[in-house]
N, C-alpha and C positions, 0 to 999 in steps of 0.2 A: 669805645676808642681802641683802636687797633693797633695804633704805634705810638710812642713818644720817640719825638726827636730831639736830640741832646747833641745840639752841634757846639761842642767844646765848654771846658771848664767847669766839669763837675763837680771836680774838687780845687783845692787852691793852691795846690803845691804839687812840686814832681813826685815827692814822696806822701801820700795822705795818712793822715792819721788814720790807725787800724781800725776804729771806732765808727770813722767816717765811710772808710770802704764797706765794714760789714752792713752799715744803716743801709746804704746805697744797693748791696747784695740781697739783701733782705726783702727791701722792694721790688727789686727785680723778682728774684724766688715768689713772692707773694702774689706775684700777677703775670701769671704763666701765661693767660690769655692774651697778654700784652708785649707785642714786640718792641725792645727797648733801641734805637737805632743811636748808637754812642761814635761820636767822632771827637778825636782828642782834639783839646786847644791847647793853646800855650801854656796854660796851669798845669794841665795833664799830661804827666810823664810818663814815661814807658812800665812804671810799676800800677799805673792808673786801674787798669783793668789785668787782674790776675784769677781771677776764679773761672776755673773749669768746670763742664758741664750745663751750663746756663744756656742753653737751645734760643733761648726769646731773647739773650744779650746780643745782635749785630753789630759789629763793629765794622770800621774801615781802614785802610794803610795807605800809604803815601799814592797809590796807583788808584784810579776810578773802578769803582764796584758798586753794586746794588742790590738791591731788593725788590720782588714786585709781590702789589697786590691788587689783585685783579688788572683792573685797566692803570693803575698807577704805579710808577716806577719813580723810585726813592733812591738816589745815588749821593757819595760824598767821596772825599777825597782830603787825606790831611796833609795840611800845607807843610812843605821844607823846601830848602833850597834850591835842590834836584828838581822840582817839579813846578815851582814858581811863577815859570813863565812857559813851559810847556803845557801846563792844565788847561788853557784856555784853548788850544787847537787839540787837544786828546779826548775833548769831551765830545761824544756821540750821543744825541737823542734822538729816539723814535717818535716823529713828529705826530703820528697818530694816538700816540700814549699821553696821559698828563704826566709829567717829570716833574720832580720837585728834588732840589740840588740842596745840599750840606755842605756850606765848608764855615772855616772859620779864620775870620781876620779885619783889619780894619780895612772897610771902604777905603781908595784912593784912585787918584787919576795915574799910579804905575803899579808895577808887578815886584813882589818881592815876598819874601817869606811870611811876613804877619800881613802883606796887603792884598787885596780884591779889588781888580777893576773890573766893577760891573758894565762899564760898556763894553768890555771885552767877550762879556757871557752875551748880550743883545743879540737876537737872531739865532741862538741857538737851541731853541725848543724848549726854551726851561719857561713852565708856569709859575713855578714859587722857589726861590732861595732863599732858605733859610740858614739866616747868619748866625754864629754865636761869635763873642768877642766883647762886644759894647752891652755893658748893664743896664742900661733903659732902651725902652722900646722905641723903634720907629722902623715906617715902612716906606716905600716911594716904589715908583714906576720904573720896570725893568727893560720894558720894549712894549710893543704894542701887544703881545701876548703874554706876558709877567709881570710878576713883582718880586721884590724883595723885603726882606723884614729881620731886623734883628730883635728877638721876643726879650731881650733882659734878661736879668735876672729875678726868681720868684720873690725874694725878700732881701729888703734894703740890708746893708749890714754895715755902712758907713756914713760920712754926710760927702763922700764923692758916689753915692749912689742914692740921691735924693729923688723924690717922686712915684709917681704910682709904678707898683711891680705888678708880674704877674706873668703870662703866657700867652701863645697865639694858637686860638684852636682851628685847628683847618677842616672841614667839611667840604669832603667831595663826592662830586655825585659825576655830572656830565662836566663840570668846571670845578675849580676851587674857590670857595668863599672861605676869607680869611677873618676872625676878630680877634680882638687884643682883649683879654678876660683879666680883669685886676683881680692878685687873688694874696696879697700879703696881708698880714694880720695887723701889720703897723705901716706907717708911712714916716719916712724920715724928710724932716726940711730946716731949711737951713735958713736963721732967722736975723 
């Protein structure tokens, strides 16, 4: 694994517990050969990443930015009121690259600070749109070139997070192959 994409909600609150932050940073520090691309979500606040000197913790802002891995370009943007409508016109991707885009929000037919209108991302040279916000896995077609998916959460924590939990593995060579990998040690079911 070269990079782990975290499309938001790494923490459960704007002010995560110290032990939760330490656990996260210890994982990042313990795997210096892996980049952790962390895009804050609605549960991650300004205090989410405060550790300094972690070269393999890559973050995003409210403007498009990205990281290159050979022929793969991974970019992202943290949604806010100021960029909720302009993000669709400001996204510029090189057609010759494999483009992975990270966003956090609910798929919707409209735009807004927590809404992503995937129809407006069609024909923008997106090969894979890695979404965060929904805690269950789902994947759909974006356009003739790309797909979008919510990876869900790694482990269900309550009855609002029933079903299989895990992560999406992207294997990239000349194209992207994605597959959901069940990972959770338990499965929550409602009877």
